[in-house]
C-alpha positions as CSV (number, residue, x, y, z in Angstrom):
1,X,4.6,-27.3,-0.2
2,X,5.3,-24.0,-1.9
3,X,8.1,-21.6,-0.8
4,X,5.9,-18.6,-1.1
5,X,3.9,-17.9,2.0
6,X,3.0,-14.8,3.9
7,X,6.2,-14.7,5.9
8,X,8.6,-15.6,3.1
9,X,7.0,-12.9,0.9
10,X,7.3,-10.4,3.6
11,X,11.0,-11.3,4.2
12,X,11.8,-11.0,0.5
13,X,10.0,-7.6,0.1
14,X,11.7,-6.3,3.2
15,X,15.1,-7.4,1.8
16,X,14.5,-5.3,-1.3
17,X,14.1,-2.2,0.9
18,X,17.0,-3.2,3.1
19,X,19.3,-3.3,0.1
20,X,17.8,0.0,-1.2
21,X,18.4,1.7,2.2
22,X,22.0,0.4,2.2
23,X,22.6,1.9,-1.2
24,X,20.9,5.2,-0.2
25,X,23.0,5.5,3.0
26,X,26.2,4.6,1.1
27,X,25.5,7.3,-1.5
28,X,24.4,9.8,1.1
29,X,20.9,9.9,-0.3
30,X,21.8,10.7,-3.8
31,X,20.4,7.3,-5.0
32,X,16.8,6.8,-3.9
33,X,16.3,3.7,-1.8
34,X,12.9,3.1,-3.3
35,X,14.4,3.3,-6.8
36,X,16.9,0.5,-5.9
37,X,14.1,-1.6,-4.4
38,X,11.9,-1.3,-7.5
39,X,14.8,-2.2,-9.8
40,X,15.7,-5.3,-7.8
41,X,12.0,-6.4,-7.8
42,X,11.6,-5.8,-11.5
43,X,14.7,-7.8,-12.4
44,X,13.7,-10.7,-10.2
45,X,10.0,-10.6,-11.3
46,X,10.7,-10.4,-15.1
47,X,13.3,-13.2,-14.7
48,X,10.7,-15.4,-12.9
49,X,12.6,-15.7,-9.6
50,X,9.8,-14.0,-7.6
51,X,6.1,-14.1,-8.4
52,X,4.3,-11.0,-9.6
53,X,1.7,-11.4,-6.8
54,X,4.3,-11.4,-4.0
55,X,2.8,-8.3,-2.4
56,X,-0.7,-9.8,-2.4
57,X,0.8,-13.0,-0.9
58,X,2.5,-11.0,1.8
59,X,-0.8,-9.4,2.9
60,X,0.6,-5.9,2.6
61,X,-1.7,-5.0,-0.3
62,X,-4.7,-5.8,1.8
63,X,-3.5,-3.4,4.4
64,X,-3.1,-0.6,1.9
65,X,-6.6,-1.1,0.5
66,X,-8.1,-0.7,4.0
67,X,-6.7,1.6,6.6
68,X,-3.1,2.4,5.7
69,X,-3.7,5.4,3.4
70,X,-6.1,7.2,5.8
71,X,-3.8,6.6,8.7
72,X,-0.7,7.8,6.8
73,X,-2.4,11.0,5.5
74,X,-3.6,11.9,9.0
75,X,-0.1,11.1,10.4
76,X,1.6,13.4,7.8
77,X,-0.9,16.2,8.4
78,X,-0.4,16.1,12.1
79,X,3.3,16.9,11.9
80,X,2.9,20.4,10.5
81,X,2.4,23.0,13.2
82,X,0.6,26.2,12.5
83,X,3.2,28.2,14.3
84,X,5.9,27.0,11.9
85,X,3.8,28.2,9.0
86,X,3.3,31.5,10.7
87,X,7.0,32.1,11.4
88,X,8.2,30.8,8.0
89,X,5.3,31.6,5.8
90,X,7.6,32.7,3.0
91,X,9.1,29.2,2.9
92,X,5.6,27.6,2.8
93,X,4.5,30.0,0.1
94,X,7.5,29.1,-2.0
95,X,6.3,25.4,-2.0
96,X,2.7,26.4,-2.8
97,X,3.8,28.5,-5.7
98,X,6.3,25.8,-6.9
99,X,3.4,23.4,-6.9
100,X,1.3,25.9,-8.9
101,X,4.2,25.8,-11.4
102,X,3.9,22.1,-11.6
103,X,0.1,22.3,-12.2
104,X,0.6,25.0,-14.8
105,X,3.1,23.0,-16.8
106,X,1.2,19.7,-16.5
107,X,-2.2,21.2,-17.4
108,X,-0.8,22.9,-20.5
109,X,2.4,21.8,-22.2
110,X,2.4,18.5,-20.4
111,X,-1.1,17.6,-21.5
112,X,-0.1,18.5,-25.1
113,X,3.1,16.4,-25.0
114,X,2.2,13.3,-23.1
115,X,-1.6,13.3,-22.9
116,X,-4.1,14.4,-20.3
117,X,-4.2,11.3,-18.1
118,X,-0.5,11.0,-17.6
119,X,0.2,14.8,-17.3
120,X,-2.6,15.4,-14.7
121,X,-1.7,12.1,-12.9
122,X,1.9,13.3,-12.6
123,X,0.9,16.4,-10.5
124,X,0.7,14.3,-7.3
125,X,4.1,12.6,-7.5
126,X,5.8,15.7,-8.8
127,X,4.6,17.5,-5.7
128,X,6.7,15.2,-3.6
129,X,4.7,12.7,-1.6
130,X,4.3,9.0,-1.9
131,X,0.8,9.4,-0.6
132,X,0.0,11.8,-3.4
133,X,1.4,9.3,-5.9
134,X,-0.8,6.6,-4.3
135,X,-3.9,8.7,-4.8
136,X,-3.1,9.2,-8.5
137,X,-2.2,5.5,-8.9
138,X,-5.4,4.3,-7.4
139,X,-7.5,6.6,-9.6
140,X,-5.7,5.3,-12.7
141,X,-6.2,1.7,-11.6
142,X,-9.9,2.2,-10.9
143,X,-10.2,3.4,-14.5
144,X,-8.4,0.4,-15.9
145,X,-5.4,2.5,-17.0
146,X,-2.6,0.3,-15.7
147,X,0.0,2.1,-17.9
148,X,-0.9,5.4,-16.3
149,X,-0.6,3.8,-12.8
150,X,2.9,2.6,-13.6
151,X,3.7,6.0,-15.2
152,X,3.0,8.0,-12.0
153,X,5.2,5.5,-10.0
154,X,8.0,5.9,-12.4
155,X,7.8,9.7,-12.0
156,X,8.1,9.3,-8.3
157,X,11.2,7.1,-8.3
158,X,13.0,9.1,-11.0
159,X,12.3,12.7,-9.9
160,X,14.9,12.6,-7.1
161,X,17.6,12.0,-9.7
162,X,16.7,15.3,-11.3
163,X,15.9,17.2,-8.1
164,X,19.1,16.5,-6.1
165,X,21.6,18.1,-8.6
166,X,19.3,21.1,-9.2
167,X,18.9,21.7,-5.5
168,X,22.6,21.3,-5.0
169,X,23.4,23.9,-7.7
170,X,20.8,26.3,-6.3
171,X,22.0,26.1,-2.7
172,X,25.6,26.4,-3.7
173,X,24.8,29.6,-5.7
174,X,22.8,30.9,-2.7
175,X,25.8,30.5,-0.4
176,X,28.1,32.1,-3.0
177,X,25.6,35.0,-3.4
178,X,25.2,35.8,0.3
179,X,28.9,35.7,0.9
180,X,29.6,38.2,-1.9
181,X,26.8,40.6,-1.0
182,X,27.6,40.6,2.7
183,X,24.4,38.9,3.9
184,X,26.3,36.0,5.4
185,X,28.5,38.2,7.4
186,X,25.5,40.2,8.7
187,X,23.8,36.9,9.7
188,X,26.7,35.6,11.7
189,X,25.6,37.4,14.8
190,X,21.9,36.5,14.6
191,X,20.9,33.7,17.0
192,X,17.5,32.8,15.5
193,X,17.7,29.1,14.6
194,X,14.6,29.2,12.3
195,X,11.7,26.7,12.5
196,X,12.1,23.6,14.5
197,X,9.8,20.8,13.5
198,X,9.3,18.6,16.6
199,X,6.9,15.8,15.9
200,X,6.9,14.6,19.5
201,X,4.8,17.1,21.3
202,X,5.1,17.4,25.0
203,X,1.7,17.0,26.7
204,X,0.6,17.4,30.3
205,X,-1.6,14.4,31.1
206,X,-4.0,14.0,33.9
207,X,-3.6,11.1,36.3
208,X,-6.5,9.2,34.6
209,X,-5.0,9.6,31.2
210,X,-1.5,8.7,32.3
211,X,-2.8,5.5,34.0
212,X,-5.4,4.2,31.6
213,X,-4.9,5.9,28.2
214,X,-1.2,5.6,27.6
215,X,-1.5,2.7,25.2
216,X,-1.2,2.1,21.4
217,X,-4.9,1.2,21.3
218,X,-5.8,4.6,22.5
219,X,-3.7,6.2,19.8
220,X,-5.3,4.0,17.2
221,X,-8.7,4.8,18.5
222,X,-8.2,8.6,18.1
223,X,-6.7,8.3,14.6
224,X,-9.6,6.1,13.6
225,X,-12.2,8.5,15.0
226,X,-10.6,11.4,13.1
227,X,-10.4,9.2,10.0
228,X,-14.1,8.3,10.2
229,X,-15.2,11.9,10.7
230,X,-13.1,12.9,7.7
231,X,-14.5,10.0,5.6
232,X,-18.1,10.9,6.5
233,X,-17.7,14.6,5.6
234,X,-15.6,13.9,2.5
235,X,-18.0,11.3,1.2
236,X,-20.9,13.7,1.8
237,X,-19.3,16.6,-0.1
238,X,-17.9,14.5,-2.9
239,X,-21.1,14.5,-4.9
240,X,-22.0,18.2,-4.7
241,X,-18.3,19.3,-5.4
242,X,-17.9,16.7,-8.2
243,X,-15.2,14.9,-6.1
244,X,-13.0,18.0,-5.8
245,X,-13.6,17.8,-2.0
246,X,-13.4,14.2,-1.1
247,X,-12.4,11.8,1.7
248,X,-8.7,12.0,0.9
249,X,-8.7,15.7,1.1
250,X,-10.6,15.7,4.4
251,X,-8.2,13.2,5.9
252,X,-5.5,15.9,5.4
253,X,-7.6,18.8,6.7
254,X,-9.0,16.9,9.7
255,X,-5.5,15.5,10.6
256,X,-4.1,19.0,10.8
257,X,-7.0,20.4,12.8
258,X,-7.1,17.4,15.2
259,X,-3.3,17.8,15.9
260,X,-3.7,21.5,16.6
261,X,-6.6,20.8,19.0
262,X,-4.7,18.0,20.7
263,X,-7.2,15.3,19.7
264,X,-4.3,13.3,18.2
265,X,-0.6,13.5,18.9
266,X,2.0,14.9,16.5
267,X,3.2,11.9,14.5
268,X,0.7,9.5,16.2
269,X,1.9,6.4,14.2
270,X,5.3,6.8,15.7
271,X,3.9,7.1,19.1
272,X,1.9,3.9,18.6
273,X,5.1,2.1,17.5
274,X,3.4,1.3,14.2
275,X,4.9,3.7,11.7
276,X,7.3,1.1,10.4
277,X,4.8,-1.6,9.4
278,X,2.2,0.8,8.1
279,X,4.7,2.6,5.8
280,X,6.2,-0.7,4.8
281,X,2.7,-1.7,3.5
282,X,2.5,1.7,1.7
283,X,5.9,1.2,0.0
284,X,4.8,-2.3,-1.1
285,X,2.2,-0.6,-3.3
286,X,5.0,0.6,-5.5
287,X,6.0,-3.0,-6.2
288,X,2.5,-4.3,-6.8
289,X,1.8,-1.5,-9.3
290,X,4.8,-2.4,-11.4
291,X,3.8,-6.1,-11.2
292,X,0.7,-5.5,-13.2
293,X,2.3,-4.5,-16.5
294,X,4.5,-6.1,-19.1
295,X,8.1,-5.1,-19.7
296,X,7.2,-3.3,-22.9
297,X,4.6,-1.1,-21.2
298,X,7.1,-0.3,-18.5
299,X,9.8,0.8,-20.9
300,X,7.3,2.9,-22.9
301,X,6.5,5.0,-19.8
302,X,10.1,6.0,-19.0
303,X,10.6,8.7,-21.7
304,X,7.3,10.5,-21.0
305,X,8.1,10.4,-17.3
306,X,11.5,12.0,-17.8
307,X,9.9,14.6,-20.1
308,X,7.3,15.7,-17.5
309,X,9.9,15.7,-14.7
310,X,12.1,18.1,-16.7
311,X,9.3,20.3,-17.8
312,X,7.8,20.5,-14.3
313,X,11.2,21.3,-12.9
314,X,11.5,24.3,-15.2
315,X,8.0,25.5,-14.1
316,X,8.9,25.2,-10.5
317,X,12.2,27.1,-10.9
318,X,10.6,29.9,-12.8
319,X,7.6,30.3,-10.4
320,X,9.7,30.1,-7.2
321,X,12.5,32.3,-8.6
322,X,10.0,35.0,-9.5
323,X,8.3,34.7,-6.1
324,X,11.6,35.0,-4.4
325,X,12.1,38.4,-6.2
326,X,8.6,39.5,-5.1
327,X,9.0,38.5,-1.5
328,X,12.6,39.7,-1.3
329,X,13.8,36.1,-0.7
330,X,17.1,35.2,-2.4
331,X,15.9,33.6,-5.7
332,X,18.6,30.9,-5.4
333,X,17.3,29.9,-1.9
334,X,13.7,30.0,-3.2
335,X,14.5,27.7,-6.1
336,X,16.5,25.4,-3.8
337,X,13.5,25.1,-1.4
338,X,11.2,24.4,-4.4
339,X,13.2,21.3,-5.1
340,X,11.9,19.8,-1.8
341,X,9.0,18.7,-3.9
342,X,11.4,16.4,-5.8
343,X,13.9,15.2,-3.2
344,X,11.6,14.6,-0.2
345,X,13.0,13.8,3.2
346,X,15.7,13.1,4.3
347,X,16.9,14.2,0.8
348,X,16.1,17.8,1.4
349,X,18.2,17.9,4.6
350,X,21.0,15.7,3.2
351,X,21.5,17.8,0.1
352,X,21.7,21.0,2.2
353,X,24.2,19.4,4.6
354,X,26.3,18.1,1.7
355,X,26.4,21.5,0.0
356,X,27.5,23.3,3.2
357,X,30.2,20.6,3.9
358,X,31.3,20.7,0.3
359,X,31.9,24.5,0.4
360,X,35.4,24.0,1.8
361,X,36.4,27.6,2.2
362,X,33.6,28.4,4.7
363,X,34.8,29.0,8.3
364,X,33.2,27.0,11.1
365,X,31.1,30.0,12.0
366,X,30.0,30.5,8.4
367,X,29.1,26.9,8.1
368,X,27.0,27.0,11.2
369,X,25.2,30.2,10.0
370,X,24.6,28.6,6.6
371,X,23.1,25.5,8.3
372,X,20.8,27.8,10.3
373,X,19.7,29.7,7.2
374,X,19.2,26.7,5.0
375,X,18.5,23.4,6.7
376,X,15.4,24.3,8.8
377,X,13.8,25.7,5.7
378,X,14.6,22.7,3.6
379,X,13.0,20.5,6.3
380,X,9.9,22.7,6.6
381,X,9.8,22.7,2.8
382,X,9.4,18.9,2.7
383,X,6.6,18.9,5.2
384,X,4.7,21.6,3.3
385,X,5.4,19.9,0.0
386,X,4.0,16.6,1.4
387,X,0.7,18.2,2.4
388,X,0.3,20.4,-0.6
389,X,1.0,17.5,-3.0
390,X,-1.7,15.4,-1.3
391,X,-4.0,18.4,-1.7
392,X,-3.1,18.8,-5.3
393,X,-3.4,15.1,-6.1
394,X,-6.8,14.9,-4.3
395,X,-8.2,17.7,-6.5
396,X,-6.4,16.9,-9.8
397,X,-7.4,13.2,-10.1
398,X,-11.0,14.3,-10.9
399,X,-9.6,15.7,-14.2
400,X,-7.3,12.8,-15.2
401,X,-9.8,11.2,-17.6
């Protein structure tokens, strides 16, 4: 009897992420939990302690290859409310323009320095979402470019190490700037708390719905219907648009529209008590990607990954800083918001909280005001970055090879 079964493989993979989460919590998010999990897996895999096909054995890879990605994209898209974008359109535009900075760098200097496939493939992960990285990884794998598939995953796990200190410096400078020019003092009396992202929408349900349709199955049914509609339209348009409009992009668009119309809930996977297992399967894709290459190939991808991360960061800062000037948004705040692409969530919120706490000479009222001015925008920045990165990845993969 072999030790490696579905349950033992699941237990070991879960343990990788448990340890990663412990390290992330201990370091207040400054060390990415996914990075820790990947490092542990690589050490154990290359030493022969765990098999390379552990994710396949667990059954998680099979989930990813079927319904996980469509469900995850629809779930992410459902959380962004149009009224948040309307009230904080400048924050959303900063993320869009920062992503354009990433695209500009990757399509020009990046392509010249590290090659077209890797530079274009990096657009998705640099934009900030695991789902965007998955889109690029699957495109690379389909073309037999395992080295590129590993490269985009390395970009994802390393970019936070660059994004967190940059975001911290930008937000510290923003606080210093608004204190010196009097904006902070003027904002002390303002009660507006900024955008509030509530993924648990309150709905009035009829007696029939409350009695018969309050079930996880009903939630799954609605997600699947939206997913099928998106798949049908995306597949139909893929040919005429040369795959620029595709099923992945339609999952995103249909998810946003369906949530606005009330067809699906805000954050439906959480409502169906299934977000944990589905995202667990998605995270396992990181490990299975690294398992497909040798140690030499892995090492060869680190330097170009760091190079594109730094180059793209420069593009984001320049584009968002200039936009801040144009929109009369403090450039330091705009550049800090742009780093939501790199730090994700909860990193975007954690770094803002740590900067405010670390500014020891703030009064309690000033700290509260800074929290109101910064934290909601950093949270909204993450949600916009997640959606824009999926959009960018869906379009850019057509130009990787």
